[in-house]
N, CA, C and O atoms as a MOPAC input file, in Angstrom:
PM7 MOZYME 1SCF
protein

 N    -30.05200 1   150.62400 1   240.74300 1
 C    -31.20100 1   150.09300 1   239.41600 1
 C    -30.39800 1   150.80700 1   238.23300 1
 O    -30.62500 1   150.46100 1   237.07400 1
 N    -29.37700 1   151.89200 1   238.54600 1
 C    -28.38100 1   152.28300 1   237.22300 1
 C    -27.47800 1   151.10200 1   236.91300 1
 O    -27.22800 1   150.64700 1   235.79700 1
 N    -26.93300 1   150.59200 1   238.34600 1
 C    -25.84000 1   149.54900 1   238.25400 1
 C    -26.09100 1   148.80500 1   237.37300 1
 O    -25.31600 1   148.79700 1   236.41700 1
 N    -27.31300 1   147.86800 1   237.36500 1
 C    -27.96400 1   146.87400 1   236.47900 1
 C    -27.92300 1   146.97800 1   235.24100 1
 O    -27.42200 1   146.17000 1   234.45900 1
 N    -28.64400 1   148.35000 1   234.90300 1
 C    -28.58800 1   148.46900 1   233.58200 1
 C    -27.44500 1   149.03300 1   232.82600 1
 O    -27.36300 1   149.06800 1   231.59800 1
 N    -26.55400 1   149.47700 1   233.68900 1
 C    -25.22000 1   149.44700 1   232.96200 1
 C    -24.24000 1   148.09600 1   233.29500 1
 O    -23.17800 1   148.06700 1   232.67400 1
 N    -24.47700 1   147.14200 1   234.09100 1
 C    -23.51700 1   145.83400 1   234.16700 1
 C    -24.55700 1   144.82500 1   233.35100 1
 O    -24.01000 1   143.74500 1   233.13100 1
 N    -25.54200 1   144.88200 1   232.98500 1
 C    -26.53700 1   143.80300 1   232.53400 1
 C    -26.03200 1   143.85000 1   230.48800 1
 O    -26.15000 1   142.86300 1   229.76200 1
 N    -25.70500 1   144.71000 1   230.18900 1
 C    -25.30200 1   144.61700 1   228.51500 1
 C    -23.99600 1   143.97500 1   228.45300 1
 O    -23.90200 1   143.09000 1   227.60300 1
 N    -22.44500 1   144.34800 1   229.52200 1
 C    -21.67000 1   143.77600 1   229.72200 1
 C    -21.52900 1   142.19200 1   229.99200 1
 O    -20.67600 1   141.39000 1   229.61100 1
 N    -22.71300 1   142.03400 1   230.81000 1
 C    -22.58700 1   140.49200 1   230.88300 1
 C    -23.41500 1   139.42500 1   229.78200 1
 O    -23.20300 1   138.24500 1   229.50400 1
 N    -24.03700 1   140.01200 1   229.49200 1
 C    -24.69900 1   139.52400 1   228.00200 1
 C    -23.26900 1   139.19400 1   227.07800 1
 O    -22.76200 1   138.10200 1   226.81900 1
 N    -22.83700 1   140.56500 1   226.69600 1
 C    -21.73700 1   140.40500 1   225.61700 1
 C    -20.69000 1   139.19400 1   226.56100 1
 O    -20.48600 1   138.27200 1   225.77100 1
 N    -20.28100 1   139.01400 1   227.34700 1
 C    -19.11400 1   138.09100 1   228.15300 1
 C    -20.03600 1   136.73900 1   227.91900 1
 O    -19.42400 1   135.75400 1   227.50600 1
 N    -20.93100 1   136.65700 1   228.06200 1
 C    -21.92000 1   135.39400 1   228.03700 1
 C    -21.93100 1   134.91300 1   226.81100 1
 O    -21.81000 1   133.69900 1   226.65000 1
 N    -22.03800 1   135.54100 1   226.02000 1
 C    -22.52200 1   135.36100 1   224.53100 1
 C    -21.26500 1   135.03900 1   223.56500 1
 O    -21.33800 1   134.50000 1   222.46000 1
 N    -19.81300 1   135.59600 1   224.38000 1
 C    -18.80800 1   135.42700 1   223.69800 1
 C    -18.20000 1   134.09300 1   224.14800 1
 O    -17.40000 1   133.40200 1   223.51800 1
 N    -18.78400 1   133.84200 1   225.47600 1
 C    -18.17700 1   132.24300 1   226.18500 1
 C    -18.96200 1   131.40800 1   225.00700 1
 O    -18.29600 1   130.80100 1   224.16800 1
 N    -20.11900 1   131.39800 1   224.97700 1
 C    -21.19100 1   130.48400 1   224.21400 1
 C    -20.63800 1   130.26200 1   222.85900 1
 O    -20.46000 1   129.10600 1   222.47500 1
 N    -20.30000 1   131.45800 1   221.96100 1
 C    -19.36700 1   131.59900 1   220.82000 1
 C    -18.28800 1   130.16900 1   220.86300 1
 O    -18.24800 1   129.08300 1   220.28400 1
 N    -17.56200 1   130.80900 1   221.79300 1
 C    -16.15800 1   130.17200 1   222.05200 1
 C    -16.61300 1   128.64800 1   222.04500 1
 O    -16.15600 1   127.88500 1   221.19400 1
 N    -17.55600 1   128.19800 1   223.04600 1
 C    -17.90000 1   126.63200 1   222.98900 1
 C    -18.46200 1   126.19100 1   221.56100 1
 O    -18.24900 1   125.01100 1   221.28200 1
 N    -19.05800 1   126.85600 1   220.73700 1
 C    -19.50900 1   126.43200 1   219.74100 1
 C    -18.21700 1   126.41800 1   218.53000 1
 O    -18.29500 1   125.84000 1   217.44600 1
 N    -17.09400 1   127.17100 1   219.00700 1
 C    -16.08100 1   127.20100 1   217.77300 1
 C    -15.22200 1   126.18000 1   218.43000 1
 O    -14.57800 1   125.58500 1   217.56600 1
 N    -14.95300 1   125.73000 1   219.69100 1
 C    -14.18500 1   124.69900 1   220.35100 1
 C    -14.96600 1   123.10800 1   219.64300 1
 O    -14.33600 1   122.19700 1   219.10600 1
 N    -16.40300 1   123.16700 1   219.84900 1
 C    -16.91500 1   122.10200 1   219.43200 1
 C    -16.78000 1   121.83900 1   217.87500 1
 O    -16.90800 1   120.71200 1   217.39600 1
 N    -16.57200 1   122.71100 1   217.29900 1
 C    -16.45900 1   122.26400 1   215.58000 1
 C    -15.06100 1   121.92700 1   215.61600 1
 O    -14.79300 1   120.96400 1   214.89800 1
 N    -13.99900 1   122.47500 1   216.29400 1
 C    -12.59100 1   121.94200 1   216.11400 1
 C    -12.74400 1   120.50300 1   216.40500 1
 O    -12.39500 1   119.68900 1   215.55000 1
 N    -13.21400 1   120.13000 1   217.48900 1
 C    -13.14200 1   119.16900 1   218.36600 1
 C    -14.20000 1   118.21100 1   218.65400 1
 O    -14.28500 1   117.92200 1   219.84700 1
 N    -15.07000 1   117.61400 1   217.83200 1
 C    -16.35900 1   117.25700 1   218.02100 1
 C    -16.38100 1   115.80900 1   219.07000 1
 O    -17.46300 1   115.26400 1   219.29100 1
 N    -15.33600 1   115.36600 1   219.56200 1
 C    -15.00000 1   114.18600 1   220.48100 1
 C    -15.48100 1   114.79100 1   222.23000 1
 O    -15.79200 1   114.09600 1   223.19700 1
 N    -15.39100 1   116.25200 1   222.13500 1
 C    -15.57800 1   116.77300 1   223.30500 1
 C    -16.94200 1   116.84200 1   223.64600 1
 O    -17.27200 1   116.89200 1   224.83000 1
 N    -18.19200 1   116.85200 1   222.27200 1
 C    -19.74900 1   116.90600 1   222.54200 1
 C    -19.94800 1   118.09200 1   223.57600 1
 O    -20.54600 1   117.86100 1   224.62800 1
 N    -19.44600 1   119.38500 1   223.28900 1
 C    -20.08600 1   120.28800 1   224.18000 1
 C    -21.70200 1   120.33000 1   223.67500 1
 O    -22.65900 1   120.11500 1   224.42000 1
 N    -21.79800 1   120.73200 1   221.91200 1
 C    -23.22200 1   120.54200 1   221.61200 1
 C    -23.40800 1   119.37900 1   220.89000 1
 O    -22.57800 1   119.03000 1   220.05100 1
 N    -24.18700 1   118.88200 1   221.07300 1
 C    -24.55800 1   117.37800 1   220.36400 1
 C    -25.44500 1   117.61600 1   219.20900 1
 O    -25.43800 1   116.70900 1   218.37700 1
 N    -26.21500 1   118.63900 1   218.96400 1
 C    -26.98000 1   118.43500 1   217.68300 1
 C    -26.59700 1   119.71200 1   216.82500 1
 O    -26.05100 1   120.67100 1   217.37000 1
 N    -26.87000 1   119.70600 1   215.56900 1
 C    -26.55400 1   120.64600 1   214.48000 1
 C    -27.80200 1   122.27400 1   214.68300 1
 O    -27.71000 1   123.48300 1   214.47100 1
 N    -28.73800 1   121.42600 1   215.14300 1
 C    -29.82300 1   122.81600 1   215.69700 1
 C    -29.39000 1   123.60400 1   216.96600 1
 O    -29.73300 1   124.77900 1   217.09300 1
 N    -28.70100 1   123.02200 1   217.83100 1
 C    -28.44100 1   123.47000 1   218.87600 1
 C    -27.38000 1   124.32700 1   218.53200 1
 O    -27.66500 1   125.49600 1   218.79000 1
 N    -26.32100 1   124.18600 1   218.07000 1
 C    -25.20900 1   124.55500 1   217.57800 1
 C    -25.62500 1   126.08800 1   216.79500 1
 O    -24.95200 1   127.09500 1   217.01200 1
 N    -26.75200 1   126.09200 1   215.92300 1
 C    -27.14300 1   126.88800 1   214.87500 1
 C    -27.56400 1   127.95000 1   215.54000 1
 O    -26.96000 1   129.00500 1   215.34400 1
 N    -28.82200 1   127.92200 1   216.58800 1
 C    -29.63600 1   128.19000 1   217.38800 1
 C    -28.85000 1   129.12000 1   218.20500 1
 O    -29.20900 1   130.29600 1   218.13300 1
 N    -27.66900 1   128.79800 1   219.11000 1
 C    -26.81100 1   129.13900 1   219.85400 1
 C    -26.07700 1   130.29900 1   219.14900 1
 O    -25.91700 1   131.40200 1   219.67100 1
 N    -25.66400 1   129.97000 1   217.97100 1
 C    -24.74600 1   130.84000 1   217.26500 1
 C    -25.50900 1   131.86600 1   216.98700 1
 O    -24.85900 1   132.88600 1   217.21600 1
 N    -26.70600 1   132.14400 1   216.55700 1
 C    -27.95200 1   133.39000 1   216.37600 1
 C    -28.24900 1   133.84100 1   217.27500 1
 O    -28.64800 1   135.00000 1   217.16100 1
 N    -28.24000 1   133.23000 1   218.67800 1
 C    -28.77900 1   133.75100 1   219.64400 1
 C    -27.54500 1   134.60500 1   220.28200 1
 O    -28.01700 1   135.55000 1   220.91500 1
 N    -26.19200 1   134.58800 1   220.32400 1
 C    -25.32900 1   135.04100 1   220.59000 1
 C    -24.80100 1   136.13800 1   219.85400 1
 O    -24.18200 1   137.03500 1   220.42600 1
 N    -25.06400 1   136.12900 1   218.23700 1
 C    -24.73700 1   137.02000 1   217.25700 1
 C    -25.76300 1   138.07000 1   217.80800 1
 O    -25.22000 1   139.13200 1   218.11500 1
 N    -27.29800 1   138.01900 1   218.03200 1
 C    -28.13600 1   138.88500 1   218.04800 1
 C    -27.89800 1   139.53700 1   219.46900 1
 O    -28.02700 1   140.75700 1   219.56400 1
 N    -27.49200 1   138.64400 1   220.79100 1
 C    -27.05400 1   139.25200 1   221.82200 1
 C    -26.18700 1   140.42200 1   221.85000 1
 O    -26.43600 1   141.47400 1   222.43900 1
 N    -24.89500 1   140.09000 1   220.99900 1
 C    -24.15400 1   141.00000 1   221.05500 1
 C    -24.45100 1   142.36100 1   220.25800 1
 O    -24.01700 1   143.42800 1   220.69300 1
 N    -25.17200 1   142.29400 1   219.12800 1
 C    -25.73900 1   143.29800 1   218.33800 1
 C    -26.35300 1   144.17700 1   219.37000 1
 O    -25.87300 1   145.30100 1   219.51200 1
 N    -27.57900 1   143.71800 1   220.26900 1
 C    -28.33700 1   144.60000 1   221.13000 1
 C    -27.73200 1   144.87000 1   222.26600 1
 O    -28.30200 1   145.65400 1   223.02600 1
 N    -26.40400 1   144.27700 1   222.66900 1
 C    -25.72600 1   144.86000 1   223.68400 1
 C    -24.69400 1   146.02100 1   223.26500 1
 O    -24.37600 1   147.02900 1   223.89600 1
 N    -24.40400 1   145.71100 1   222.40500 1
 C    -23.78800 1   146.76300 1   221.67200 1
 C    -24.58000 1   148.07100 1   221.57400 1
 O    -24.34700 1   149.10200 1   222.20600 1
 N    -25.34700 1   147.90600 1   220.86700 1
 C    -26.48300 1   149.01900 1   220.42900 1
 C    -26.81900 1   149.77500 1   221.77900 1
 O    -26.63500 1   150.98500 1   221.91400 1
 N    -27.34600 1   148.91900 1   222.80000 1
 C    -27.43100 1   149.75700 1   224.10300 1
 C    -26.58500 1   150.46800 1   225.07000 1
 O    -26.90200 1   151.27500 1   225.94400 1
 N    -24.91600 1   149.77900 1   224.57000 1
 C    -24.14800 1   150.52700 1   225.36800 1
 C    -23.63300 1   151.63200 1   224.61200 1
 O    -22.98400 1   152.46300 1   225.24600 1
 N    -23.83200 1   151.84500 1   223.09700 1
 C    -23.57500 1   152.95000 1   222.45900 1
 C    -24.65500 1   153.90600 1   222.36300 1
 O    -24.47400 1   155.08400 1   222.05300 1
 N    -25.82400 1   153.37300 1   222.64200 1
 C    -27.09300 1   154.43900 1   223.04400 1
 C    -27.03900 1   154.96300 1   224.54500 1
 O    -27.77000 1   155.87400 1   224.93500 1
 N    -26.29900 1   154.44400 1   225.19300 1
 C    -26.38400 1   155.02700 1   226.71200 1
 C    -25.33900 1   155.76000 1   226.82200 1
 O    -25.34400 1   156.53500 1   227.77900 1
 N    -24.26600 1   155.76400 1   226.01400 1
 C    -22.99100 1   156.47300 1   225.94000 1
 C    -23.50000 1   157.88600 1   225.33800 1
 O    -22.78300 1   158.83700 1   225.64900 1
 N    -24.42400 1   158.12800 1   224.66900 1
 C    -24.47700 1   159.16800 1   224.05600 1
 C    -25.31200 1   160.27600 1   224.88600 1
 O    -25.19700 1   161.48900 1   224.71000 1
 N    -26.14200 1   159.67700 1   225.78800 1
 C    -26.99800 1   160.56900 1   226.74200 1
 C    -26.25700 1   161.07400 1   227.42000 1
 O    -26.64700 1   161.85100 1   228.29200 1

């Protein structure tokens, strides 16, 4: 269980950064159509930002203990 609690925030960071890269690539080259609607781009960007903040806070809190 401890391994999952340690690895999960790092996986969230990696996946959120991957989604942010896709969002940025889609804005530079819209013909690839990674994300089709503006609402989905906005939602994914907000989700990734919040996930990064939450994972960072979790990692910082677990290192203090």
